[in-house]
C-alpha positions in Angstrom: 48.6 3.4 92.0 46.6 1.3 94.3 45.0 -2.0 93.3 41.5 -0.5 93.2 42.7 2.4 91.0 44.6 0.0 88.7 41.5 -2.2 88.4 39.4 0.9 87.6 41.9 2.0 84.9 41.9 -1.4 83.3 38.1 -1.5 83.2 38.0 2.0 81.7 40.5 1.2 78.9 38.7 -2.1 78.3 35.4 -0.3 78.0 37.0 2.2 75.6 38.4 -0.6 73.5 35.0 -2.4 73.5 33.2 0.8 72.6 35.8 1.4 69.8 35.3 -2.1 68.5 31.5 -1.8 68.6 31.6 1.6 66.9 33.9 0.3 64.2 31.7 -2.8 63.7 28.7 -0.5 63.5 30.3 1.7 60.8 31.4 -1.3 58.8 27.9 -2.8 59.1 26.3 0.5 58.0 28.7 0.6 55.0 27.9 -3.0 54.1 24.2 -2.3 54.4 24.5 0.9 52.2 26.5 -1.0 49.6 24.0 -3.9 49.6 21.1 -1.4 49.3 22.9 0.4 46.4 23.5 -2.9 44.6 19.9 -4.0 45.3 18.6 -0.7 44.0 20.8 -0.8 40.9 19.7 -4.4 40.2 16.1 -3.4 40.7 16.5 -0.5 38.3 18.1 -2.6 35.7 15.4 -5.2 36.0 12.8 -2.5 35.6 14.6 -1.1 32.5 14.9 -4.6 31.1 11.2 -5.2 31.7 10.3 -1.8 30.2 12.4 -2.7 27.1 10.7 -6.1 26.8 7.3 -4.5 27.2 8.1 -1.8 24.7 9.3 -4.4 22.2 6.2 -6.5 22.8 4.0 -3.5 22.4 5.8 -2.5 19.1 5.3 -6.1 17.8 1.7 -6.1 18.8 1.2 -2.7 17.2 2.9 -3.8 14.0 0.6 -6.9 13.9 -2.5 -4.8 14.4 -1.3 -2.5 11.6 -0.7 -5.3 9.3 -4.1 -6.9 10.2 -5.7 -3.5 9.5 -3.9 -3.1 6.2 -4.8 -6.7 5.3 -8.4 -5.9 6.0 -8.1 -2.6 4.0 -6.6 -4.6 1.1 -9.5 -7.0 1.1 -12.1 -4.1 1.3 -10.4 -2.1 -1.5 -9.9 -5.1 -3.7 -13.5 -6.1 -3.2 -14.6 -2.5 -3.9 -12.5 -2.4 -7.1 -13.9 -5.6 -8.3 -17.5 -4.4 -7.7 -16.7 -1.1 -9.5 -15.3 -2.8 -12.5 -18.2 -5.4 -12.6 -20.7 -2.6 -12.5 -18.9 -0.7 -15.1 -18.7 -3.7 -17.4 -22.4 -4.4 -16.9 -23.2 -0.7 -17.6 -21.2 -0.7 -20.8 -22.8 -3.9 -22.0 -26.3 -2.4 -21.3 -25.7 0.8 -23.2 -23.9 -1.0 -26.0 -26.7 -3.5 -26.4 -29.2 -0.7 -26.6 -27.2 1.4 -29.0 -27.2 4.4 -26.7 -25.8 7.7 -28.0 -23.0 7.8 -25.4 -21.7 4.4 -26.6 -21.8 5.5 -30.2 -19.8 8.6 -29.3 -17.4 6.4 -27.4 -16.8 4.1 -30.4 -16.1 7.2 -32.6 -13.7 8.6 -30.0 -11.8 5.3 -29.6 -11.6 4.9 -33.4 -10.2 8.4 -33.8 -7.6 7.8 -31.1 -6.4 4.7 -32.9 -6.2 6.6 -36.2 -4.3 9.5 -34.5 -1.8 7.1 -33.0 -0.9 5.4 -36.3 0.9 6.8 -39.3 -0.6 6.6 -42.8 -4.1 7.4 -44.1 -5.6 3.9 -44.8 -7.0 2.0 -41.9 -9.1 -1.0 -40.9 -11.4 -0.7 -37.9 -12.3 -4.0 -36.2 -15.1 -4.2 -33.6 -17.7 -6.6 -32.3 -20.3 -7.7 -34.9 -22.8 -5.8 -32.6 -20.9 -2.6 -33.1 -19.9 -2.8 -36.8 -23.3 -1.3 -37.9 -22.9 1.5 -35.4 -19.5 2.5 -36.7 -20.6 2.3 -40.3 -23.4 4.6 -39.5 -20.9 7.1 -38.0 -18.3 6.5 -40.7 -18.8 9.8 -42.6 -18.3 11.8 -39.4 -15.3 9.7 -38.4 -13.7 10.2 -41.8 -14.2 14.0 -41.6 -12.7 14.2 -38.2 -9.8 11.9 -39.1 -9.1 14.0 -42.2 -8.6 17.0 -39.9 -6.3 15.0 -37.7 -4.2 13.7 -40.6 -4.5 16.8 -42.8 -5.5 14.5 -45.7 -8.3 12.2 -46.8 -8.5 9.0 -44.8 -9.8 5.6 -46.1 -11.5 3.4 -43.5 -12.8 -0.2 -43.7 -14.8 -1.8 -40.9 -14.6 -5.5 -40.1 -15.9 -7.8 -37.4 -13.6 -9.2 -34.8 -13.3 -13.0 -34.7 -14.0 -13.1 -31.0 -16.5 -11.2 -28.9 -15.2 -8.5 -26.6 -16.7 -6.1 -24.1 -16.6 -3.3 -26.7 -14.3 -0.8 -28.3 -12.2 -1.1 -31.5 -8.9 -2.3 -32.8 -7.5 0.1 -35.5 -4.8 -1.2 -37.9 -3.0 0.2 -40.9 -4.4 -1.4 -44.1 -1.4 -3.8 -44.5 -1.8 -5.0 -40.9 1.8 -4.2 -39.9 0.7 -1.9 -37.0 -2.3 -1.7 -34.9 -3.7 0.2 -31.9 -5.7 -1.8 -29.4 -8.5 0.4 -28.1 -10.7 -2.4 -26.9 -12.5 -1.8 -23.6 -11.1 -5.1 -22.3 -7.6 -3.7 -22.7 -8.5 -0.4 -21.1 -10.1 -2.2 -18.2 -7.0 -4.4 -17.8 -4.8 -1.2 -17.4 -7.3 0.4 -15.0 -7.4 -2.8 -12.8 -3.6 -2.9 -12.8 -3.4 0.7 -11.7 -6.0 0.1 -9.0 -4.1 -3.0 -7.8 -0.9 -0.9 -7.6 -2.7 1.7 -5.4 -3.8 -1.1 -3.1 -0.2 -2.5 -3.0 1.2 0.9 -2.0 -1.4 1.2 0.8 -0.5 -2.3 2.1 3.3 -2.1 2.0 4.0 1.4 3.3 3.5 4.1 0.8 0.0 4.8 1.9 -0.6 6.7 5.1 -2.4 5.3 8.1 
């Protein structure tokens, strides 16, 4: 092989080696770039997921706060409404009691008979406001007749004034005072207010529906 041919052969092999090196470097660079892109994409995706989780948690917290604020407002509204209802009811009862309305006389009779029915025996003392004693005494004959049908025997009743003024109603006791039945309107209102407060509590702390 002549010198020119040898030179040409060396140059060809050199060029092939250079091309091979370049191609290999290119492939390695592409692989590195692809791996970097994959890692970058994975990192970005994880960041997005973390941000989404953070936003979701923040949204849930804000939503829970809004719900509690709304329930708190609902509690205040319902409590205020309950108070107004009971205030109006007490005012109404006081008015009809002071005027001796028929519906209040009937209520006193009904409350007295409930007390008699709840207690054993046939001799009772009925205590009421001084304002109501006369009303009960006027209805005493009717009350005795109805009580006798409840007890299946004659019933003795004595009416007395309560030492302290109440909203209305009666306290019925057996004659010896060992047992009594509190049918004062104050007691009934207390139970009604407690039940109303329980309803508000359930609304506030999860039993009620939004």
